[in-house]
C-alpha positions in Angstrom: 39.6 7.8 20.9 35.9 8.6 20.7 34.4 8.4 17.3 32.8 11.3 15.6 29.0 11.3 15.8 27.1 10.0 12.9 25.4 13.2 11.7 22.0 13.1 10.0 19.7 15.8 8.5 16.0 15.5 8.8 13.7 17.0 6.2 10.2 17.2 7.7 9.1 17.5 11.3 5.4 16.5 11.1 3.8 13.4 12.4 6.5 11.0 11.3 9.4 13.4 11.8 8.6 14.1 15.4 8.3 10.4 16.0 11.8 9.9 14.5 13.2 12.5 16.9 11.4 10.9 19.8 12.7 7.4 19.1 16.3 8.6 18.4 16.3 10.3 21.7 14.6 7.4 23.6 17.1 4.8 22.3 20.2 7.0 22.0 22.3 5.0 24.5 21.4 1.7 22.8 22.3 3.0 19.4 25.6 4.5 20.7 26.5 1.1 22.1 25.5 -0.7 18.9 27.3 1.6 16.6 30.3 2.7 18.7 29.3 6.3 18.2 26.3 8.5 18.7 23.6 9.5 16.2 23.4 13.3 16.0 20.6 15.2 14.4 22.5 18.1 12.9 19.7 19.9 11.1 15.9 19.6 10.9 14.2 21.2 7.9 10.8 22.6 8.7 8.2 24.6 6.7 7.6 27.2 9.4 10.8 28.3 11.2 8.9 30.7 13.4 6.8 27.9 15.0 7.5 27.4 18.7 9.4 24.2 19.3 10.6 22.8 22.6 13.5 20.6 23.7 11.5 17.6 24.5 13.1 15.7 21.6 16.3 15.7 23.5 18.3 17.6 20.9 19.8 21.1 20.8 17.5 24.0 20.8 16.1 26.2 18.0 19.5 26.3 16.2 18.9 22.8 14.7 15.8 23.9 12.9 16.0 25.6 9.5 13.7 26.3 6.5 16.6 26.0 4.1 16.8 22.5 2.8 20.3 23.1 1.3 21.7 23.3 4.9 21.0 19.6 4.9 21.6 18.5 1.3 24.8 20.5 0.9 26.4 20.1 4.3 29.5 17.9 3.9 29.4 16.9 7.6 25.9 15.3 7.2 26.3 11.7 6.2 22.6 10.7 5.9 19.5 12.6 4.8 16.1 11.5 6.2 13.2 12.7 4.0 9.8 12.4 5.7 8.2 15.6 4.4 5.9 14.0 1.8 5.1 15.2 -1.7 6.5 14.0 -5.0 8.6 16.4 -7.1 10.4 18.4 -4.4 11.4 15.3 -2.4 12.7 13.7 -5.6 15.0 16.7 -6.0 16.1 16.7 -2.4 16.9 13.0 -2.5 18.8 13.3 -5.8 20.8 16.3 -4.5 21.7 14.5 -1.3 22.8 11.3 -3.2 24.8 13.4 -5.7 26.6 15.0 -2.7 27.7 11.7 -1.3 25.0 11.1 1.3 22.8 8.1 1.8 19.0 8.6 2.0 16.3 7.3 4.2 12.7 8.0 3.1 9.1 7.0 3.9 7.9 8.6 0.7 6.2 5.9 -1.3 4.7 8.3 -3.9 8.1 9.9 -4.8 9.7 6.5 -5.2 6.7 5.1 -7.1 6.8 7.9 -9.6 10.6 8.6 -9.7 12.2 5.6 -8.1 14.1 4.5 -11.2 15.8 7.9 -11.5 16.5 8.2 -7.8 18.0 4.7 -7.6 20.1 5.3 -10.6 21.6 8.5 -9.0 22.3 6.4 -5.9 24.1 3.8 -7.9 26.1 6.4 -9.9 27.3 7.8 -6.6 27.8 4.5 -4.7 25.1 5.5 -2.2 22.1 3.7 -0.9 18.4 4.5 -0.6 16.6 3.0 2.4 12.8 3.0 2.2 11.4 0.5 4.7 8.9 2.9 6.1 7.4 3.6 2.7 5.4 0.4 2.8 3.3 -0.9 5.7 4.9 1.3 8.4 6.0 -0.9 11.2 6.1 -4.1 9.1 9.7 -4.8 7.8 8.5 -6.2 4.5 11.2 -4.4 2.5 13.9 -6.0 4.6 12.2 -9.4 4.4 12.0 -9.3 0.6 15.4 -7.8 -0.1 17.4 -9.9 2.4 15.3 -12.5 4.3 13.9 -14.0 1.1 16.9 -13.3 -1.2 17.2 -17.1 -1.8 13.6 -17.3 -3.0 11.8 -16.7 -6.2 8.7 -15.0 -4.9 5.7 -16.4 -6.7 2.9 -14.5 -5.0 2.3 -11.6 -2.8 -1.0 -10.3 -1.5 -1.4 -7.7 1.2 -3.6 -5.2 3.0 -1.4 -2.1 2.5 -3.8 0.7 3.4 -5.0 1.0 6.9 -7.6 3.6 6.1 -9.4 1.3 3.7 -9.2 -1.7 6.0 -10.6 0.4 8.9 -13.5 1.6 6.7 -14.4 -1.9 5.5 -14.1 -3.3 9.0 -16.5 -0.7 10.4 -19.0 -1.3 7.6 -19.1 -4.9 8.6 -18.9 -4.5 12.4 -21.3 -1.7 12.8 -23.4 -1.8 9.6 -22.1 1.7 8.7 -22.5 3.0 5.2 -19.4 3.9 3.2 -19.6 7.6 3.8 -20.3 7.1 7.6 -17.3 4.8 7.9 -15.0 7.2 6.1 -16.1 10.0 8.4 -15.4 7.9 11.5 -12.0 7.0 10.2 -11.3 10.8 9.8 -12.4 11.4 13.3 -10.1 8.7 14.6 -7.2 10.0 12.7 -7.0 7.0 10.4 -7.9 9.0 7.3 -6.8 12.4 6.0 -9.2 15.3 5.6 -9.1 14.4 1.9 -9.0 10.6 1.9 -9.0 10.3 -1.9 -5.5 8.7 -2.3 -6.4 6.1 0.2 -9.9 5.1 -0.8 -9.3 5.2 -4.6 -6.5 2.6 -4.2 -3.6 4.9 -5.3 -1.8 4.8 -2.0 -1.8 1.0 -2.1 -0.7 1.0 -5.7 2.3 3.1 -4.9 3.3 0.6 -2.3 2.7 -2.4 -4.5 4.9 -0.8 -7.2 7.8 -0.6 -4.7 7.3 -4.2 -3.6 7.0 -5.3 -7.3 10.3 -3.6 -8.0 12.0 -6.0 -5.5 10.2 -9.3 -6.4 10.4 -8.8 -10.2 13.9 -7.3 -9.9 12.9 -4.6 -12.4 11.4 -1.2 -12.6 7.6 -1.3 -12.6 5.9 1.8 -14.0 3.0 2.8 -11.8 0.6 2.8 -14.7 1.1 -0.9 -15.1 -0.5 -1.5 -11.7 -4.2 -2.0 -12.2 -5.9 0.2 -9.5 -9.5 0.2 -8.3 -10.7 1.7 -5.0 -13.4 0.9 -2.5 -15.7 3.9 -3.2 -18.4 1.7 -4.8 -18.5 -0.9 -2.0 -21.9 -0.6 -0.2 -23.2 -2.0 3.1 -25.3 -4.3 0.9 -22.2 -5.8 -0.6 -20.7 -6.2 2.9 -23.8 -8.0 4.0 -24.1 -10.3 1.0 -20.4 -11.2 1.2 -20.6 -12.1 4.8 -23.6 -14.4 4.2 -21.5 -16.1 1.5 -18.6 -16.6 4.0 -16.4 -13.8 2.8 -15.0 -10.4 3.9 -14.2 -7.6 1.5 -10.6 -6.3 1.7 -8.7 -3.9 -0.5 -5.9 -6.2 -1.7 -2.6 -5.5 -3.3 -1.6 -8.5 -5.4 1.6 -9.4 -7.2 1.4 -12.9 -8.7 3.9 -14.6 -11.0 2.4 -16.7 -13.8 3.9 -20.0 -15.1 5.2 -18.2 -18.2 7.1 -15.7 -16.1 4.7 -12.8 -16.6 3.2 -10.9 -13.6 -0.2 -9.7 -12.4 0.0 -6.5 -10.5 -3.4 -5.3 -9.2 -5.0 -3.3 -6.4 -8.8 -3.7 -6.0 -11.5 -4.7 -3.5 -11.7 -8.5 -3.2 -13.8 -11.1 -1.5 -11.5 -13.1 0.8 -12.9 -16.2 2.6 -13.3 -15.8 6.3 -11.1 -18.8 6.9 -8.1 -17.1 5.2 -5.6 -15.2 7.4 -5.9 -11.9 5.5 -9.7 -11.9 6.1 -9.0 -11.8 9.8 -6.9 -8.7 9.6 -9.2 -6.0 10.9 -9.3 -2.2 11.4 -6.2 -0.1 10.6 -3.8 -3.1 10.7 -1.7 -4.0 7.6 -0.6 -7.5 6.6 1.4 -9.0 3.8 1.3 -12.7 2.7 4.3 -13.9 0.6 4.9 -17.2 -1.1 8.4 -18.2 -2.1 9.6 -21.3 -3.9 11.8 -22.2 -0.9 9.9 -21.0 2.1 6.4 -21.7 1.0 3.8 -19.3 2.5 4.5 -16.7 5.3 2.5 -13.8 6.8 3.7 -10.6 8.5 1.3 -8.1 10.0 1.3 -5.0 12.3 0.4 -1.4 12.6 0.3 0.2 9.1 0.1 3.8 10.1 0.8 6.3 12.8 3.7 8.4 14.1 5.7 5.8 16.1 5.1 2.7 13.9 6.3 4.5 10.8 9.1 6.2 12.7 10.2 2.8 14.0 10.9 1.7 10.4 12.6 5.0 9.6 14.9 4.7 12.6 15.7 1.1 11.8 16.9 2.3 8.4 19.0 5.1 10.0 20.7 2.4 12.1 21.3 0.2 9.1 22.8 3.1 7.2 25.0 4.1 10.2 26.3 0.4 10.4 27.0 0.4 6.6 24.5 -2.3 5.9 23.7 -2.0 2.2 20.5 -3.6 0.7 21.2 -6.6 -1.5 19.4 -5.0 -4.3 19.0 -1.2 -4.4 18.2 -1.0 -8.1 16.1 -2.7 -10.7 18.8 -4.6 -12.7 16.8 -7.5 -14.0 15.1 -7.9 -17.4 11.6 -6.5 -17.1 8.9 -9.2 -17.2 5.7 -8.8 -19.0 3.0 -7.3 -16.8 -0.4 -8.7 -17.9 -3.3 -6.4 -18.3 -6.3 -6.8 -15.9 -8.3 -8.0 -18.9 -6.1 -11.1 -19.1 -6.5 -12.1 -15.5 -8.9 -14.9 -14.7 -10.7 -14.9 -11.3 -14.1 -15.8 -9.8 -16.4 -12.9 -9.4 -19.2 -11.6 -7.1 -21.8 -9.8 -9.2 -24.7 -8.0 -7.7 -27.5 -6.8 -10.0 -30.9 -5.3 -9.4 -33.5 -6.9 -11.6 -37.0 -5.9 -12.4 -39.7 -7.9 -10.5 -41.2 -9.4 -13.6 -41.8 -13.1 -14.6 -38.8 -14.6 -16.4 -36.4 -11.6 -15.9 -34.0 -13.5 -13.6 -33.8 -16.4 -16.1 -33.1 -14.0 -18.9 -30.3 -12.3 -16.9 -28.7 -15.7 -16.2 -29.1 -16.7 -19.9 -27.5 -13.4 -20.9 -24.4 -14.0 -18.7 -24.2 -17.6 -20.0 -24.2 -16.5 -23.6 -21.4 -14.1 -22.8 -19.2 -16.9 -21.5 -19.9 -16.4 -17.8 -20.7 -19.6 -15.9 -22.7 -19.2 -12.6 -21.5 -21.2 -9.6 -24.2 -20.0 -7.2 -26.9 -17.4 -6.8 -28.4 -15.6 -3.8 -31.8 -13.8 -4.0 -33.3 -12.3 -0.8 -37.0 -11.8 -0.5 -38.3 -8.5 -1.8 -41.7 -6.7 -1.8 -43.8 -7.5 -4.8 -43.3 -5.1 -7.6 -40.0 -3.7 -6.2 -36.6 -4.1 -7.8 -34.9 -7.3 -6.5 -31.2 -7.5 -5.7 -29.6 -10.7 -6.9 -26.0 -11.9 -6.3 -24.2 -14.3 -8.6 -20.9 -16.0 -7.8 -19.2 -17.0 -11.1 -16.7 -19.7 -11.9 -13.3 -18.4 -12.9 -13.5 -16.3 -16.0 -11.3 -13.9 -17.9 -11.7 -10.4 -16.5 -12.3 -8.7 -19.9 -15.2 -11.1 -20.5 -16.9 -10.0 -17.3 -16.2 -6.3 -17.9 -17.6 -6.4 -21.4 -20.7 -8.4 -20.4 -21.6 -6.1 -17.5 -21.1 -3.0 -19.6 -23.7 -4.3 -22.0 -26.0 -5.6 -19.2 -26.1 -2.2 -17.5 -27.8 -0.8 -20.7 -30.6 -3.4 -20.5 -33.4 -1.4 -19.0 -35.7 -4.3 -19.9 -33.9 -6.4 -17.3 -32.3 -4.2 -14.7 -33.5 -1.3 -12.5 -30.6 -0.4 -10.3 -26.9 -0.6 -9.8 -24.7 -3.4 -11.0 -21.6 -4.2 -8.9 -18.7 -6.6 -9.6 -16.1 -7.5 -7.0 -13.3 -10.0 -7.7 -12.9 -13.0 -5.5 -9.4 -13.9 -4.4 -9.0 -17.6 -3.9 
């Protein structure tokens, strides 16, 4: 006797949603053989029901499309709801309604989970349902599966990743082509790697949402988004790119989760100098990568396309297949005791500091003495030639020092008009 098709409802039919439909159709025979029954898209919720749509997706005609989300969340025949519409508050409600009605949920929505994940996962647990969210972090890279299942035997001690393809593309092009920040962002928009409004990407928030989700798994506890220190790439200049390169580094927007010896965690997103010999430094353009260290496996790296219709849809469809098979994640909720998340001020790292000093006798020595008096030890210094009488850019590389010490010293230094005449930039160095 032929089994009843596994019926799913799709909320959203934009870039990712159309990719999901394409892959489900392309691999329909494979999935049917794997599951012993077909996957049927019963309903697709769209914003504009009047928009012309064709049958290229391989599913029934216009009757599957609706603008009423309750036709998906309330339909008892639908076993799985796939949310790829984006947004925060509405998707939260859609997911919670679906879970409450006995349906599993697949989502690519990192923002909704970052803000409301604790609530959503609790509703899932209360109703013995699962939330699958592989596509919410790093698109095609199966990092959620790796952390939840593949590394279940490990205590993850460190995670660092390039989780935003837009920023990585911008920084790559600033280095490759000598573009200024604004030029590189505009090019990313033209290529389709950045939104018309790239704010959430370039200010680090998108990466912070993703890190919060990964931190939930590796700390086994809920991590409020506000505990993730976040700094974007807006202040990175072509000058910083050039100086970093001459020092043997590349600038990357890194997402870092690191476990300290006392069991506390550092969770931070910020631009960082990464030595060119390191694998993350070699990840260029829109590609994402995650490096993980576990107490059993040591260090491992996964990388791949971090954006786009089909790469993201690939992870969504993988979750659909997992749900259809009944494969439940090992840990779908944060059930551990919350560790202490240290503030950025407590973190100790080396630093790249660029200042613009007045071209006057003794000024550079006074700047160096000032930093020393504030507890900042200089490891090296770089000073290019400048025209006489013009402000001089100087780059310091510090020894490891507590972040709050550097922040306080630079805030005071910026007010010293007797020493400086131009911007002061600090970028952390990730060793």
